[in-house]
N, C-alpha and C positions, 0 to 999 in steps of 0.2 A: 652082827658086827662086820663091817666092810674089810676088805683086804688092807686098805690104808689104816684103818683103826687097829687091825691086828698087828701091823708093822710098828705102829707107834706104841701101843700099850697092850700087848697080848694078854696080860693078866687082869685087866679091868676095862670096863666100857668107857669110851670117850665119845663125847658128843661134839661133832664138828659140823659147821654149816657146809663146808666144801673142802676138798683136798688142798686148795691153795692156802688154807690157813696153816698148813704144815710148811715149815721152812726147810726144804731139802736143799742143802748146799750143792753146788755143782760137782763136788767130790762124791756125791751120793751119800754123804753122812747125814744122818737124821739128827736134828737139833731138838732134843726133848724139852729144852727150856721154854719152848713156845706153849707148852701145855700149862705152864704156870701163869699167873696173872702178871702181865708186864706193867710196871708202874711208870715207865718212861713214855711209851707210845700208846699204851692201852690196846695193843693189837688184838687182844682176846675179845674186846667189845667194840672197838672203834675201827671202821673201815676207811673213813676219810677224816681229814682235818681241813677246816676252812680257815678263813681269816678270823682268828681268835687272838686275844691278848697274849696268851702264853702257849704257843704250839710246842710240841716236844723238840728237844735238841737232838738231832741225829748226826751220824757220821756220813760225810759225803763219800760216795763210791766213785761217781763220775758226774761231771758237769758237762752238759751238752748245750744244744742250741736253745737257750731260755728254758731249759728243763734239766732236772737232776735226778739221779738215782741215789737214794740215801738208805742207810741201814741203822736200825735201832741198836745201840750199844748193849742193851740188856737182853733182848729176846732174839735179835738178829733178823727181825722182819724187814723185808725190803719195802721201800716206799718210793713212789714217783712224785716229785715235787716241782711245781712251776709257779712263777709269779704271773699275775694277770693285771691288765691295765684297768684303770688309768694309773700311770706312773709306776707300773710293776709293783703296786703297793698291796695287792691282795694275793697272799700265797695260799696254795692248796696242795694237799698231799693225799694220795690214795695208795692203799696197799698194792704192791706190785705182785701179781700172781705167778710170774715166771722167774727165771734166773737172771743173773748178771749178763751172761752171754747173749741171752735173748734180747734184753734191753738194749745192749750195745748194737746188736745186729739190726734191730728195728730202728733205732736212732740213726745209725749210719746209712740205712737204706734209703731214707727220704729226708734227711736232715731234721728229723724229729717231728715231722708233720703228723704221722700216725700216732705217736705218743701223746702229742697235744690233744688230738681228737679223742683218743682213748680216755685221757684224764677228764676232759670236759664231759664226756658221756658217763664216766664213773660218778662225777659230782651229781649229774642229773639223776642217775640211777639210785644213788644213796641219799640224796637230799631229804626225802620225806621221812627216813628213819634215823637221821642224824640227831645228835643231841640238840636241845633248844639253843645252846650257845653257838653251835656251828650253824644251825639254820638261820639264826639271827645275823650271823656274820655274812652268810651267803646272801640273804635278803638285803642287807646293807650294801653289799658290793653290787648287787643288781640295780639298786636305786642309784648308786654313785656312777655306774657305767651306763645308765639309761637302758638297762635290759640288753645290752650288746651281746652278752654270751647266752642269755636265756637259760640260766642255770637252774631255775626253779621248776622247770617242766618235769614231769614224772616219766621215767623210763623203767620198764620191767627188766629189760636186758640191754646190755651195752652192745650197740651194733658193730662196734669195732672189736671184732673177735681176735684175741691174741692166740696165735698158733706157733708152735715151735718147729714147724716143718723145715 
């Protein structure tokens, strides 16, 4: 059991893909509710949301330059959300692995260019393992935008590494 797992649940084993699945608030308070299944954003099994008929309804934390930071009202997972062309009609969300302060700092540092690149690369990284509904939405968007974003290529690692330095 890792140190992160010990901090979350010292009395039983917890299987986590990565520490970013834990939602540590900037106060340092551990939110144990993420260990339960979230029925709002499905954060336990879902890492991205693409253009689907019924995406989860989340709480806006900050609206930036054509990008937003949102929070699930049930499990408190943070998500980065942005509309994509044509006509800003295709919305995508990816789990945000860092905190609110980090998102604000990165957004304000370059008017959200890094956040947009990170989101595009998260879609590429997670596309092949997404649900059929999300893959179909991404493929439909690719056709509609004539492949402009090239979202269906496969990435093993997001090259836009987020650091809290």
